[in-house]
C-alpha positions as CSV (number, residue, x, y, z in Angstrom):
1,M,-166.9,-7.0,-118.9
2,T,-169.2,-8.2,-116.2
3,N,-168.7,-9.4,-112.6
4,T,-165.3,-7.6,-112.3
5,P,-163.9,-8.8,-108.9
6,R,-163.4,-6.4,-106.1
7,V,-159.7,-6.0,-105.6
8,P,-158.3,-4.8,-102.2
9,L,-156.1,-1.8,-102.7
10,D,-153.0,-1.5,-100.5
11,T,-152.5,2.2,-100.0
12,T,-149.5,1.8,-97.7
13,V,-147.1,0.5,-100.4
14,P,-146.3,2.5,-103.6
15,H,-147.6,0.9,-106.7
16,S,-145.9,1.4,-110.1
17,A,-149.1,2.0,-112.1
18,R,-150.3,4.6,-109.6
19,V,-146.9,6.4,-109.5
20,M,-146.9,6.6,-113.3
21,N,-150.5,7.8,-113.2
22,Y,-149.3,10.6,-110.8
23,W,-146.5,11.6,-113.2
24,L,-148.9,11.7,-116.1
25,G,-151.3,14.0,-114.2
26,G,-153.9,11.4,-113.4
27,K,-156.0,11.1,-110.3
28,D,-155.6,7.4,-109.4
29,H,-152.8,7.6,-106.8
30,Y,-152.3,7.9,-103.0
31,P,-149.9,9.8,-100.7
32,V,-147.4,6.9,-100.7
33,D,-147.4,6.9,-104.5
34,R,-146.9,10.6,-104.7
35,A,-144.1,10.4,-102.1
36,L,-142.2,7.9,-104.2
37,G,-143.0,9.8,-107.4
38,E,-141.6,13.0,-105.9
39,Q,-138.5,11.2,-104.6
40,V,-137.7,9.7,-108.0
41,E,-138.5,13.0,-109.6
42,Q,-136.0,14.8,-107.3
43,A,-133.3,12.3,-108.4
44,S,-134.3,12.8,-112.0
45,P,-136.5,15.7,-113.1
46,E,-136.4,14.1,-116.6
47,I,-138.6,11.2,-115.5
48,V,-141.9,13.1,-115.9
49,E,-141.0,14.3,-119.4
50,L,-140.0,10.7,-120.2
51,M,-143.4,9.3,-119.1
52,R,-145.2,12.0,-121.1
53,A,-143.1,11.5,-124.2
54,D,-143.9,7.8,-123.9
55,R,-147.6,8.6,-124.1
56,R,-147.1,11.0,-127.0
57,F,-145.2,8.3,-128.9
58,L,-148.0,5.8,-128.3
59,A,-150.5,8.3,-129.7
60,R,-148.4,9.0,-132.8
61,A,-147.6,5.4,-133.4
62,V,-151.2,4.2,-133.1
63,A,-152.4,7.1,-135.2
64,H,-149.9,6.3,-138.0
65,L,-150.9,2.6,-138.0
66,A,-154.6,3.4,-138.1
67,R,-154.4,6.3,-140.6
68,E,-151.5,5.4,-142.9
69,E,-151.2,1.7,-142.6
70,G,-154.9,0.8,-142.4
71,V,-154.6,-1.2,-139.2
72,R,-158.0,-1.9,-137.6
73,Q,-157.0,-4.2,-134.8
74,F,-154.7,-3.6,-131.8
75,L,-153.3,-5.7,-129.0
76,D,-152.0,-3.5,-126.2
77,I,-150.2,-5.5,-123.6
78,G,-149.2,-4.0,-120.2
79,S,-151.7,-1.2,-120.8
80,G,-151.5,0.2,-117.2
81,L,-154.0,2.6,-115.7
82,P,-156.2,4.5,-118.2
83,T,-155.0,8.1,-118.9
84,A,-155.4,10.4,-121.8
85,N,-154.9,9.2,-125.4
86,N,-155.4,5.5,-124.7
87,T,-154.9,3.2,-127.7
88,H,-158.7,2.7,-128.3
89,E,-159.3,6.4,-128.2
90,V,-156.6,7.2,-130.7
91,A,-157.4,4.4,-133.1
92,Q,-161.2,4.8,-133.0
93,A,-161.0,8.6,-133.5
94,I,-159.5,7.7,-136.9
95,A,-161.3,4.4,-137.6
96,P,-164.5,4.1,-135.5
97,G,-164.7,0.4,-136.4
98,A,-161.3,-0.5,-134.9
99,R,-161.1,-3.3,-132.4
100,I,-158.8,-3.0,-129.4
101,V,-157.8,-5.6,-126.8
102,Y,-155.9,-4.5,-123.7
103,A,-154.1,-7.1,-121.6
104,D,-152.6,-6.7,-118.1
105,N,-152.4,-8.9,-115.0
106,D,-152.1,-6.1,-112.4
107,P,-155.0,-6.2,-109.9
108,L,-155.2,-2.5,-109.7
109,V,-155.5,-2.1,-113.4
110,L,-158.2,-4.8,-113.4
111,A,-160.1,-2.8,-110.8
112,H,-160.1,0.1,-113.3
113,A,-160.7,-2.1,-116.4
114,R,-164.3,-0.8,-117.0
115,A,-162.8,2.7,-117.7
116,L,-161.0,1.2,-120.6
117,L,-164.1,-0.6,-122.0
118,T,-165.6,2.5,-123.6
119,S,-165.8,2.0,-127.4
120,T,-167.5,3.5,-130.4
121,E,-170.7,1.7,-131.4
122,E,-169.0,0.5,-134.6
123,G,-165.8,-0.9,-132.9
124,A,-165.0,-2.9,-129.9
125,T,-162.8,-2.7,-126.8
126,A,-162.0,-5.6,-124.5
127,Y,-159.8,-6.1,-121.5
128,L,-158.0,-9.4,-120.6
129,D,-156.6,-10.2,-117.2
130,A,-153.6,-12.1,-118.5
131,D,-149.9,-12.5,-117.9
132,L,-147.5,-11.1,-120.5
133,L,-145.1,-13.9,-119.5
134,D,-147.6,-16.6,-120.7
135,P,-148.0,-15.7,-124.4
136,E,-149.8,-18.9,-125.3
137,A,-152.6,-18.3,-122.8
138,L,-152.8,-14.5,-123.5
139,L,-152.9,-15.1,-127.3
140,A,-155.6,-17.8,-127.0
141,R,-157.8,-15.3,-125.2
142,A,-157.0,-12.5,-127.6
143,R,-158.1,-14.7,-130.5
144,E,-161.6,-14.5,-129.1
145,H,-161.7,-10.8,-129.9
146,L,-159.3,-10.3,-132.8
147,D,-159.0,-11.8,-136.2
148,F,-155.5,-13.3,-136.5
149,T,-155.8,-13.6,-140.3
150,R,-155.7,-9.8,-140.6
151,P,-153.0,-7.3,-139.6
152,I,-152.8,-6.4,-135.9
153,G,-150.9,-3.6,-134.2
154,L,-149.0,-5.1,-131.2
155,V,-148.3,-2.4,-128.6
156,L,-145.6,-2.9,-126.0
157,M,-145.0,0.5,-124.4
158,G,-142.7,0.7,-121.4
159,V,-143.6,-2.8,-120.2
160,L,-140.7,-5.0,-121.1
161,G,-138.3,-2.9,-118.9
162,H,-139.9,-4.5,-115.9
163,F,-138.1,-7.7,-117.0
164,P,-134.4,-8.4,-117.3
165,A,-132.5,-7.8,-120.6
166,D,-132.0,-11.5,-121.1
167,G,-133.0,-14.2,-123.6
168,R,-136.2,-15.1,-121.9
169,T,-137.6,-11.6,-122.3
170,Y,-136.7,-11.5,-126.0
171,A,-138.2,-14.9,-126.4
172,V,-141.5,-13.8,-124.9
173,A,-141.6,-10.7,-127.2
174,R,-140.8,-12.9,-130.2
175,A,-143.6,-15.3,-129.3
176,Y,-146.1,-12.5,-129.7
177,V,-144.6,-11.3,-133.0
178,N,-144.5,-14.8,-134.3
179,A,-148.2,-15.2,-133.7
180,L,-149.1,-12.2,-135.7
181,P,-150.0,-12.5,-139.4
182,A,-147.9,-10.9,-142.1
183,G,-148.5,-7.2,-142.5
184,S,-148.9,-6.7,-138.7
185,F,-146.8,-4.2,-136.8
186,L,-144.9,-4.0,-133.5
187,A,-144.8,-0.6,-131.7
188,L,-142.5,-0.7,-128.8
189,C,-140.5,1.6,-126.5
190,D,-138.7,1.4,-123.2
191,S,-136.3,3.2,-120.9
192,T,-132.5,3.2,-121.7
193,D,-129.3,3.8,-119.8
194,T,-128.4,6.8,-121.9
195,S,-129.1,9.4,-119.2
196,R,-127.3,9.6,-115.8
197,Q,-130.5,11.1,-114.4
198,I,-132.6,8.1,-115.5
199,V,-129.9,5.7,-114.2
200,E,-130.2,7.4,-110.8
201,A,-134.0,7.4,-111.1
202,A,-134.0,3.7,-111.7
203,R,-131.8,3.2,-108.7
204,A,-134.2,5.2,-106.5
205,W,-137.2,3.3,-108.0
206,N,-135.7,-0.1,-107.4
207,E,-134.9,0.7,-103.8
208,N,-138.6,1.5,-103.1
209,A,-140.9,-0.2,-105.6
210,A,-141.9,-3.8,-105.7
211,Q,-141.5,-4.2,-109.5
212,P,-138.0,-3.2,-110.6
213,I,-136.9,-1.3,-113.7
214,H,-134.2,-2.8,-116.0
215,L,-132.7,-0.2,-118.2
216,R,-131.4,-1.3,-121.7
217,T,-129.1,0.2,-124.2
218,P,-130.6,1.5,-127.5
219,E,-129.1,-1.5,-129.2
220,Q,-130.9,-3.8,-126.8
221,I,-134.2,-2.0,-127.6
222,G,-133.4,-2.5,-131.3
223,A,-133.0,-6.2,-130.8
224,F,-136.7,-6.6,-130.2
225,F,-137.2,-5.6,-133.9
226,E,-134.9,-8.2,-135.4
227,G,-136.5,-9.8,-138.5
228,L,-139.0,-6.9,-138.9
229,E,-139.0,-4.0,-141.3
230,L,-138.5,-0.9,-139.3
231,L,-140.3,2.2,-140.4
232,E,-138.4,5.4,-140.7
233,P,-136.7,6.8,-138.7
234,G,-135.9,3.5,-137.0
235,V,-135.2,3.0,-133.3
236,V,-134.7,6.5,-131.8
237,S,-135.3,8.5,-128.7
238,V,-139.1,8.6,-128.9
239,P,-139.5,12.4,-129.3
240,F,-137.7,12.0,-132.6
241,W,-140.1,9.4,-133.9
242,R,-142.1,11.5,-136.5
243,P,-142.4,14.5,-134.2
244,G,-144.1,16.5,-137.0
245,T,-147.3,14.7,-136.3
246,T,-147.8,16.2,-132.9
247,G,-148.2,19.8,-131.6
248,A,-145.9,19.1,-128.6
249,G,-143.2,21.5,-129.8
250,A,-139.6,20.9,-130.6
251,A,-138.3,17.4,-129.9
252,G,-135.5,16.8,-127.3
253,E,-133.7,13.6,-126.7
254,I,-134.7,11.6,-123.6
255,A,-133.7,8.1,-122.3
256,Q,-136.8,6.4,-123.8
257,Y,-136.1,4.7,-127.2
258,G,-138.5,2.9,-129.5
259,G,-139.8,2.3,-132.9
260,V,-142.4,0.8,-135.1
261,A,-141.8,-2.1,-137.5
262,R,-143.8,-4.2,-140.0
263,K,-143.8,-8.0,-140.0
264,P,-143.1,-9.1,-143.6
């Protein structure tokens, strides 16, 4: 990417991407972000483990798709700030020729986009400043980098929870799945209302952050996979999704559910 615009950073208002970066142990945050992060963490100490489990699930899902399913293209929408085990790092460690497209419309993430654009010489990594709610435009740009006649791994990790659990959100997700060729995969997870701590954390978050969180039931998470072939063990609390492939220790249930499914 060239000529990345200079984006003014407002350090007086907490920003969701920076707060999550703080929880994940990153360095791209300010006192106002840490203050909100600590406030939410006090309401729900589980939130930090939830965020970390989300990232571990991402790494396991992408690794499985690259290693076991032979996927060599990934579209990661709502990628957020770069942290450890980004999609391109996991995929290209297994398949150096893998091609990855990140898409986000957050100006803060755009300002950090160059950090994502580090690829193996054999592969490619691109960043799109695009809106998830405009699938037609985002997919048109993704087609400039990915071959939509070959399988693609669509990654939607913790992003759809920023939108209400209504028909429009499901229609948006379905538009992306419909655009994928047969043999592609959807890897998705989001926060659920299965923990009183997380319900309280969402309340504290929504009182202070500009972008709200909408918790779903596990069944509502499962609805995103309708018409697809879920891989075992199905839609579960993410630490239980193939935990044997990580050295993170014994799995424990958290209020973050997800799964991986194949498009027939």
